[in-house]
TORGUVO-678036 format. One record per residue (C-alpha): residue in one letter; x, y, z. Coordinates in steps of 0.5 Angstrom, whole numbers, plus 500, padded with zeros to 3 digits. Layout:
! residues N
aXYZ/...
This chain:
! residues 698
m522537412/n530540411/l528543419/k526537421/l532533418/s537539420/l534538427/t534530427/q542530425/i544536431/r542531436/q545525433/l551529433/a551532439/p555529444/v550530450/n542530450/i540537448/t533536454/g539535459/l542542459/g536545462/t538546469/p545546468/a543552463/l539556468/v545555473/l550558469/a546564466/a544565475/l551566475/a552570469/m547575472/v550575479/v557578475/l555581468/p550588467/m545586464/p540591459/a533592461/f530589455/l534582457/l531584464/d524584462/i524577458/l527574465/f522577469/s517574465/f520567465/n521567472/i514569473/a511563468/l516558470/a512559477/l506559475/v507552471/v509549477/l504551481/l499547477/v504542476/a503541483/i496542483/y495536478/t500531480/n496526483/r501525489/p507528491/l511522489/d510523482/f513530482/a519528487/a524532482/f519538485/p525540491/t531541486/v526545481/l524549487/l531550488/v533552482/a527557481/t530560488/l537561485/l535564479/r530569482/l536572487/a540572481/l535577478/n535581484/v541582484/a542584476/s535588477/t538591483/r545594479/v541596473/v536600478/l542603482/l546605475/d540607471/g535609476/h536617475/n534616468/g527615469/s522609471/d523605465/a530605466/a530598469/g525595464/n518596463/v515590466/i518593473/e515600472/a508596470/f509592476/g511598480/s506603477/v500598478/v502597485/i503604487/g496607483/g499614485/n500614492/y507612494/a505610501/v500606500/g503602495/l509602499/v504599505/v501594499/f507591498/l509590505/i503587506/l504582500/i512580503/i509579511/i503574508/n509571503/f514570510/a510569516/v504565513/v505561507/t513560507/k513559515/g508554515/a510550509/g516549513/r513547519/i509542515/s516540511/e519538518/v514535521/s513530515/a520529514/r521526521/f514522522/t516519515/l523517517/d520514524/a514510520/m519507515/p521501520/g514499520/k513500514/q518495512/m515490517/a509491514/i512489507/d516483511/a509481513/d505481507/l510478502/n511472509/a503472508/g503471501/l499477499/i504480495/n510477491/q517479491/e517484486/q511488490/a515488495/r522491492/t517496489/r513497496/r520498499/d523503494/e517507494/v518507502/t525509500/r523515496/e517518500/a523519506/d527522500/f522527498/y520529505/g527529507/a529534500/m523538502/d524540508/g532542506/a528546500/s523549504/k529553508/f531555502/v524559501/k524561507/g530565506/d529568500/a523571503/v528574508/a532576502/g526580499/i526585505/m532586506/i533588498/l527592499/i530596504/i537596501/n534598494/m530604497/l536607501/g541606496/g536609490/f535616495/i542616497/i545616490/g540619486/m541625492/a549624492/q551623485/h545625480/d543632484/l536630484/d532632490/f528628495/g522629492/s524626485/a529620488/a523618493/e518618487/i523614482/y527610486/t520608491/l516606484/l523602481/t524598488/i517596489/g516594482/d523590482/g521587489/l514585487/v515582480/a520577485/q515576490/i510574486/p513568483/g516567491/l509567493/l506562487/l513557489/s511557496/i504555495/a507550491/a510547496/a505548502/l501545497/m505539496/v507538503/t500538506/r497532500/q497525503/n500521499/e495518495/s493517488/g488522485/d487529483/m487535489/g481538487/q476533486/m479529492/v477536496/i471537493/g469530494/q470531501/m468537503/f460537499/d459529501/s455530506/p449536506/k449537513/a454542513/l452546508/g445545511/i448549518/a451554513/a446556509/a442557516/v447562519/l448566513/f440565513/v440568521/m446573519/g442576513/i437578516/v440582522/p438589522/g444592519/m447587516/p448586507/h442583506/l443581499/a450578500/f449573506/l441572503/l444570497/f450566499/a445562504/l441561498/l446557495/a449553500/a441551501/a441550493/g447545494/a444541501/y438540496/w443538490/i447533495/v441529498/r437529491/r444525488/n445521495/k438518494/a439517487/e445513488/v442509493/d435507489/a440505484/a444500487/n437497491/q434497483/a441493482/q439488487/l433487485/q434487478/p436479478/l429477481/g425478474/a419481478/g418485472/d417478467/a410478465/q410470465/p415466470/k420461466/e420455466/l425451471/s431448468/w438444470/d441452470/d436453476/v440448481/q444451485/h451447486/v455448491/d461452491/t468448492/i471455496/g466460498/l466466502/e460470505/v460478507/g456481511/y452488508/r458492512/l464488508/i462489501/p466495500/l472490501/v470486495/d468492491/k473495486/g469501485/q470503492/g477501492/g476494495/e483490495/l480483498/l480481491/s487482489/r489479496/i484472494/k488472488/g495473491/v493466496/r490462492/k497464487/k502462492/l497455495/s498453487/q505453488/e506450494/l502445495/g502443487/f495444484/l491449483/v487451488/p480453485/a477460485/v473463491/h466464490/i464470494/r457473495/d453477500/n448474506/l444478509/d443473514/l449475517/a452480522/p454487518/s461486520/a461478519/y464473514/r463466513/i468461509/a465454507/l468449503/m463444498/g458447503/v460446509/v462451514/v470452516/g470458519/e467465521/a468471524/e467478526/i471484524/t471491524/p472494517/d474501520/c479498524/e486495524/l488489527/a494490530/i497482532/n501480538/p506476535/g509474542/q513479544/v510487544/y513493548/g507496551/k499496550/l494499545/e487503546/g483498542/v477493543/e482486544/t480480540/r483474538/d487473530/p481469527/a487465523/f491463527/g488465535/l493470537/e492476541/a490482538/v487489538/w482492534/i485500533/t484506528/p488507522/n492513526/l495508532/r499504525/e505507526/h504507533/a503500534/q508497530/t514500534/l511497539/g513490536/y505489533/t504486527/v499491524/v494489518/d488491515/t482487514/a482485507/t488482510/v486479516/i480475512/a486473506/t490470512/h484466515/i483463508/s489461507/q489458514/l483454512/l485452505/t492449507/n489445513/n484443507/a488442502/a485434501/k479436501/l480441495/l483436490/g479431486/y478427480/e478433475/e485436479/v489429478/q487428471/q491435470/l496434474/l497426469/d495430463/i501435465/l506430467/a505426460/k507432457/q514432460/a515425460/p509421456/k513414457/l512415465/v504416464/d503412458/g499406461/f499408469/i492409468/p488404468/d494399467/v497399473/m492402478/t486406478/l485413478/g481413484/t487410488/v492416486/v487421488/k487417495/v494417496/m495425494/q490427499/n493422504/l500427502/l497433503/n493432509/e499430512/g502437509/v507434504/s506438498/i505434491/r509438486/d514433485/q509428480/r515425476/t517422483/i510421486/v507417480/q515413479/t514410486/l506408485/l510405478/e514401482/y509399488/g502398484/p503392482/k505389490/s500393493/t494396492/d493399500/t492406499/e496407507/v502402504/l502407498/t502413502/a508411506/a512409500/v511416497/r513419503/i520415503/a522417496/l519424498/k524424505/r529430502/m523435500/i519433506/v525434511/q527440508/e521444508/i521441515/a527443518/g531446513/p537445509/e541443517/l544437517/e542435524/i534435525/p533436532/v527431534/i523428539/t522421540/l518416544/a521412550/p522405548/e517402553/l511406550/e513406543/q513397545/v506398548/l503402542/h506396537/q503391541/s496395541/m497396534/q498388533/a492387537/s488391533/a489388526/g492395524/e486398524/g489403530/p492402537/n486401543/i491406547/e487407554/p484414555/g488416561/l495414557/a493417551/e492424555/r498424558/m502422552/q499428548/q500433554/s508431554/l507432546/v504439548/d510441552/a515438548/t513441542/q512449546/r519448548/q522447541/e518453539/m520458544/i528456542/g525457534/q525450532/p521446529/a517440532/i519434529/l516427532/l520421530/t518414530/s517407527/g514406520/m507402523/l506408528/r507414523/a501415520/t496413527/l501418530/s500424525/r493423525/f493423533/v496431534/k494433527/y489437530/t491437537/i498439536/p498442530/n504445529/m508438530/r511433525/v511426524/i516423520/s519416521/y526412521/q525410514/e524418512/v531421515/p535422509/d542418509/e546425510/k542427515/q544427523/i538426528/r539430535/i534427540/v531433544/s527430548/a524422550/v516422551/g515416556/q509413560/
């Protein structure tokens, strides 16, 4: 208890955190070892610590889930290398000063390692030690250095494409601002890590070269000092200094080899989360084909005369047993999956249960049916991301539209093509497409700088030109200007587009009542007596559906209810009430269309055309103008051309017309020209200025 209290008091009184002194202490110790002489027993301790440190670093590198989880590895590598070089200098000083006193002059660790490698034959020991250095320098260190260099280069080249992909996901609503910031930080950390690894690998390579040079210097220097200064004969000098030199080099090369292996493991791993051992075993032994063929080859080699039959036949038997076990395991997994699918059918029930209302299947508000090859996309156990993407789409649309978008009910459908999916609203199919699960979709946003190899197709959501490509072409496609998304994003974007276009169908009595209940908590006097004294709930639902059908958000419930309270006693016509609400929401409508700019670019109808439409409207008693088909076709083509001109210069396409024609023209362009928005003169805010960019005539 006293010891614990004293340590706590010391930590509180310490001017700096004790845990942060490890690296500075190692650096200062390394400098001290270079300058100051060290006794043999202290060298034993430091060499043992160096080996333990290298072993710990290697194990951490093996069990780290992702390379970025051990981002301090380049720094640890540098510090461990400096410590090892300082130990080489200190041990060289002791070997050359006290080596003539015997093989234990430089400590027991150096003597023990030298004796084990030499094994009574100095020539063999020297050859083994040289082979160890060559392996470390020419194979492990050189290969790790090359991989680090290539990884750093590819990571830096891929940064712009990854940033564009993050921005695309953010704009599509698949991720929020916090998730986008986290992914950008991860991209930056990845580039910094591989850049640091590229530099740290140069230190490891230099350390291997230094080991070879130190070996030569120690051996030649020991012979000269032993025979010239201490009067040793050649045999004694060779025996003593060879043992000490090999022992000294070995205790330095073993930690160096361990750290080189750790560096190679770090740079050869993919930046995916997972235990390395499980990933290697799972990927190597997932299919029995490789083990089966290997067993056959080993068996043939084992029965060849002159071959070691026992060894080859033993491993052939082990490989065959492994292949048989994998086949049994895969078959058991398939049987379990089939049993799980058949279980709900209730085939084992002795008596069929009586039917009830629970057996009646109601129509899903939003339904998604997928083919069997797309099931992994919705299975979290298999890494499927579609559920989280759909959740992100629902959240984004709920915030934009102003009401809670219903959940998407997902089920598999064996009647569909294996890679097809179908989206339904209220049981009616509104969209379907076929995708390639193992590929990614490179979408042409309008301007790209080259062609891609793959299967040409169309983006299901917007109909843009696209190409199905393999994942390894992702970075190349992004550099050419394509927007590359995975299959889960393709389906989620398609769902988002269809829900946006059909938002009015998702809003019903229950949703409107929920909105009014929420508003009642904030403004109870406003809602009190609104339903049913002023108007019915059905009228309110119809007005809000009209707003959504025209692309107007219903977030501002206070303004909507206030307007309906004002105009409700005067009219029950939902078209009139919708127009009144639009005028009340004009600032929000114009801001969503044209942004905060003071000047609004608009397309107008020529006066003579607008007069013709007014006369037609009056003749039809307000039920919609009876437009001559040829005139309607010419007007539609003119509006399409004007919309394309606006899109080419990056401006919105806004048709400005009278209040009498606005609703009719809005329905006229909704499906033929979805990018055009129609507003009336009364919906232009007082502080805004209009600029006529074109006029559509007859």
